[in-house]
N, C-alpha and C positions, 0 to 999 in steps of 0.2 A: 194152259190145258184145262179142260173142264173137270169138274169134280167127278168122283167115281160113284155115281148113283147106280149105274148098270155096269157090271164087269164085262170086259171084252170076251172073256171065256164063255159067258152066257150067249153073246152074240154069235160066236163061232158054233156053239151047240145048236142054236136056232137055225142057222143057215145049213148046217149039216143035216139036221132033222128034215129040212126042206128038200134035201137031195144033193147038196153041194159036196163034191169030193174034197176039194181044197178051198180054203178061204184066206184071202190076203189080209194083212193088218189094216190096210186102208178100207177094205170092205167092212171089216168088223167095226172100225171107228165110224164109218158113214152110217151104218145101221144103228149104232149106239146113239149118235147125234139125232138121227131121224126119230127114233123111239122116244128119246128124252123130250124132243120138241113136241111130239104128239101128246105125251103124258102131261106136259106142262099146260097145253091148251085144254085138255080134258079137266085137269085140276082147277084151272081158273073158272071154267064153266060150272063145274060141280060146286065150287065155293059160292058162286053167285046164286045157284039154285038153293043151296042150304040157307044162305042169308035171306033170300026172298021168302023162304018158308019160315023165317024167324028162328032158325037154329044156328048154333055154332058148330055142331057136330056134322061132319060129312058122312052120309050114309051110302050104302051100296046103290040105292035107288038114284041118288044124285049122280053117281058115276055113270050108271046105265043111261040116264036121261042125257047127260052131257055127251056121251058117245053118239047118241042118236042125232044130236043137233048138227 
């Protein structure tokens, strides 16, 4: 089982805010895994951008640029 970076309760809350009346455990887990994969990709890109700029610190601008790529 994956580490708990994002709680399943938060996944249910997101889906319900989107209009879902009921949410299965499998749906919560699928959303959690998808969001963690996307977050990992963004993180890797942001780190590369910061290193390219000669910094060790990741800034909000790095995240924003990574999302655009």
